[in-house]
Each structure stands twice: as C-alpha cells, then as structure tokens.
C-alpha positions in Angstrom: 133.2 92.9 95.8 130.2 91.7 94.2 127.2 93.0 95.1 124.0 91.9 94.5 121.4 94.3 94.5 118.1 91.4 95.4 120.2 91.1 98.8 120.7 94.5 99.5 117.1 95.5 98.9 116.2 92.7 100.9 118.1 93.7 103.9 116.8 97.2 103.7 113.2 96.2 103.5 113.9 93.8 106.5 115.5 96.6 108.8 113.1 99.2 107.6 109.9 97.0 108.4 111.3 96.5 111.6 111.4 100.1 112.4 108.3 101.1 111.5 106.9 98.5 113.1 109.0 99.4 116.6 107.2 103.0 116.0 103.8 102.1 115.4 104.0 99.8 118.6 105.3 102.2 121.0 103.3 105.4 119.6 100.2 103.0 119.6 99.3 104.1 115.7 97.4 101.1 115.2 98.8 100.8 111.6 97.6 97.9 109.3 100.8 96.2 108.2 99.9 96.8 104.5 100.8 100.5 105.2 103.9 99.0 107.2 104.9 96.8 104.1 104.4 99.7 101.7 106.4 102.3 103.7 109.3 99.5 104.4 109.0 98.9 100.3 110.1 102.5 99.9 112.8 102.3 102.2 113.9 99.5 100.7 114.5 100.6 97.3 116.3 104.2 98.7 119.5 102.0 99.4 120.0 102.3 95.2 120.9 106.0 96.3 124.1 104.8 97.3 125.0 103.9 93.6 124.2 107.5 92.5 126.9 109.6 92.0 126.3 112.6 94.0 127.7 114.4 96.6 127.0 113.6 100.4 125.1 116.3 101.2 122.7 115.8 98.2 122.8 112.2 99.2 121.6 113.2 102.7 118.9 115.6 101.8 117.8 112.4 99.6 117.9 110.2 102.7 115.6 112.5 104.7 113.2 113.1 101.9 112.6 109.3 101.6 112.5 109.0 105.5 109.7 111.5 105.4 107.8 109.6 102.5 107.7 106.1 104.4 106.4 107.9 107.0 103.9 109.8 105.5 102.7 106.5 103.5 103.1 104.5 106.5 101.1 106.7 109.0 99.4 109.1 106.6 99.2 112.9 107.9 97.0 114.4 110.3 99.5 117.2 111.6 103.1 118.6 111.6 103.5 117.4 115.2 102.0 113.8 114.4 104.2 113.7 111.7 107.3 114.8 113.4 106.9 113.0 116.2 106.3 109.8 113.9 110.0 110.5 112.2 111.7 111.2 115.3 110.9 108.1 116.7 111.9 106.8 113.7 115.2 108.1 113.7 116.0 106.9 117.2 114.9 103.2 116.7 117.4 103.2 113.5 120.3 104.8 115.7 119.1 101.8 118.0 119.8 99.1 115.2 122.5 100.8 113.4 124.3 101.0 116.4 124.4 97.7 116.9 125.6 97.2 113.1 128.3 99.6 114.0 129.6 97.6 117.3 130.0 94.2 115.0 131.9 96.0 112.3 133.9 97.5 115.0 134.5 94.6 116.8 134.8 91.8 114.0 136.6 93.8 111.9 134.1 93.4 108.7 134.3 95.8 105.9 131.8 97.8 105.3 129.7 99.8 102.5 127.0 102.1 104.1 125.3 99.8 106.4 126.4 96.4 104.3 128.8 94.9 106.3 130.5 92.0 104.6 133.2 89.4 105.1 134.9 86.7 102.1 131.4 87.5 100.7 129.3 87.0 103.4 126.7 89.9 105.1 126.9 89.9 108.6 123.2 91.8 107.7 121.3 89.3 107.1 122.2 87.0 109.5 121.7 90.1 112.2 118.6 91.5 110.7 117.2 87.8 110.9 118.5 86.4 114.4 119.2 89.7 116.9 117.0 92.3 115.4 113.4 91.6 116.4 115.3 90.6 120.0 116.9 93.7 120.7 114.0 95.3 119.3 111.6 94.0 121.3 113.6 94.3 124.4 113.9 98.4 123.5 110.2 98.5 122.7 109.4 96.9 126.1 111.8 99.6 127.7 110.1 102.8 126.2 106.3 101.3 126.7 107.8 100.8 130.6 109.1 104.2 130.5 106.0 105.9 129.6 103.2 104.0 131.4 105.7 105.0 134.7 106.6 108.5 133.7 103.6 110.0 134.7 104.3 108.6 138.1 107.5 110.4 139.0 107.2 114.0 140.0 109.3 117.0 140.8 108.7 117.5 144.8 110.0 120.5 146.6 109.6 120.6 150.5 110.0 123.8 152.4 110.7 123.4 156.0 112.3 126.3 158.3 113.2 128.6 155.5 115.1 125.7 153.6 113.7 124.1 150.2 114.7 120.5 149.7 114.2 119.7 146.0 113.4 115.6 145.6 112.3 113.0 143.2 109.1 111.6 144.4 107.2 108.7 143.0 103.2 108.5 143.4 102.9 104.6 145.0 98.8 103.8 144.3 99.7 101.4 146.9 100.0 104.2 149.7 96.7 104.7 151.4 98.4 105.6 154.6 96.4 108.5 156.5 96.1 110.6 159.7 93.6 108.5 161.5 92.8 111.4 163.7 92.5 114.2 161.1 92.3 111.9 158.2 95.4 113.8 156.6 97.4 111.8 153.7 100.7 111.1 154.7 103.6 111.3 152.0 106.8 109.6 152.9 110.1 111.0 152.8 113.8 109.7 153.4 114.6 110.9 156.8 118.6 112.0 155.8 116.8 114.7 153.7 116.0 117.2 156.1 118.0 118.6 158.9 117.2 120.0 162.4 113.9 118.3 163.3 112.6 119.4 166.5 109.0 118.6 166.8 107.6 115.4 165.5 104.4 113.4 165.6 103.5 109.7 165.2 101.4 108.6 163.0 100.2 104.6 163.4 100.9 102.6 160.0 100.3 99.1 159.5 101.9 97.1 156.2 102.0 93.4 155.4 105.2 93.3 157.2 104.4 95.1 160.5 102.7 97.8 162.3 103.6 100.4 164.4 104.7 104.6 164.7 105.8 106.6 162.1 107.7 110.2 162.7 105.7 113.1 161.2 106.3 116.4 160.5 103.6 119.0 158.8 105.0 121.1 156.2 104.2 122.7 153.1 105.2 121.2 149.3 105.2 121.2 145.8 104.6 118.7 143.3 105.5 119.6 139.8 104.3 123.6 140.4 101.3 123.0 142.4 101.5 124.0 145.6 100.1 122.3 148.7 99.9 123.5 152.7 100.1 121.5 155.6 100.7 118.0 154.3 101.7 115.6 156.5 105.5 114.2 155.6 106.3 110.6 157.7 109.9 109.8 157.3 111.4 106.7 157.3 115.4 105.5 156.8 115.2 103.8 153.4 112.9 104.0 150.4 113.7 100.7 148.1 113.3 102.5 144.7 116.7 103.8 142.7 116.7 107.7 143.1 113.8 107.7 144.9 113.2 110.0 147.7 109.6 110.8 148.4 106.6 108.4 147.9 103.5 110.2 147.0 100.2 109.5 147.9 97.7 109.8 145.8 95.3 111.8 147.7 97.8 114.6 148.2 98.4 114.9 144.0 94.2 114.8 143.8 94.2 117.3 146.3 
C-alpha cells in the first residue's frame, strides 16, 4: 500500500480543525481562526508519530501530550480547570467523529491504518471529512448547546405529603404564571397520578390559550434542588406533555 504523507497530514489537519472549532463554539471561547489553525497544524503533524518505532504505551503518552499542546496553543492557559475542560471536550468530540469513522470501517469493510481507512487506494476519510464531518459536528454542537441552555430549567423536586416523599423531575416553565387569586400564591403543576390518597382539594381558576376552568390543588411542602419551601400550592393535571417531566415549576416558587 502506498501512503501519501501530504494527504495524511491534510486529513488529520482537517479533522483537528473541526474538533477545535467545535470546542470553541460549545464552550464559547471566542478564539480567533489563526489560533485554531495553529492548533490544527500541531495536531496535523502528530500523525507522523504513527510511523515511529515505539511501543503502544509510549505512543499513547505522546498523543496525550500533543492533545494538551493543541489545547494550550489554541485556547491558551488560564487555569487548570479551564484547560482540562477544553481538553475534555476535545476528546469527547473526537470520540463522536472517530466513532463514525469506525462505523464506516466495520459497515463497508474498509481496511485501515490507525484512523486512515482505505479501499483500492481510495481513502474514505477525505470524502467523509469534506462532506459529512461538518454536518455531524453541526448537529452535535447544536444539541449540546440546547442541552446547556436548558440545563438550568431542569430541577430535582421532592414533594412531601402525608409523611411520604415523592421524588419527581421538575421543569421550570417561564410561561407558567398561575397563581391563586385569593392568596396570590404561585402554583406548580404535577401529574395527578404521582400522589395517592388525596383527601382534600381546593379549586383554583385557570385560563390558557386552550380554554379556562378549575384546577384541583393541594397545599404541601416541597424541596427544589435541596431548597426547602413550605405551603406550596400544587395543581394536579392528568398529563404533562413533556418527556420525562412530572412537574411544571413556577418561576416565583423557584426564586422564593
């Protein structure tokens, strides 16, 4: 098999550029393209280490050092936590792209040398990097950003009722403005099949874009992310149309 070093370098450079760019976007590092290009260049030349006559353990440590150098050159050093976070996302993103390369290898039976896959002299990496890698990383980055943006909206909630504790997953809906018109207390919403043996209700009027009516409520104590809150009104509904969510929180309750 013929190996073209310039092609290998180009493939590795492109691969590292996409990885470093994705880390910069996800972590909002606001790094210039020059620094990303320089870090990618360092990663590109690291591919030549695969031709060194060294054992696997030594090669592993060399690759780790090169990865660290890529991160330091691209994002500079501010503190250990900052650097380790950059390095961690670099490895995590590389697993995403590397996993797809491995899938192509096993799916289409391409031979490979390291991360260089080939068949009849044609490297699949080049086609994959040029066409599919940006698409995959774009989808991945978008999903990660959405998760990070929504992370603070999810809360662990404990509801205390009749000497029992009900552990549920809560979601902070900024559109939930439901309050008791008499006491002016905010109301959170819970799936009614969570709590059993409720003996006493109070009814609170509600109005939504779908209509208006009365919602059954109970008064109880709750705990949101280990913050204990007393005498909270909990409205009971048949269903909450959010996957994995049992409770819709009220901004006023969270901020109390």
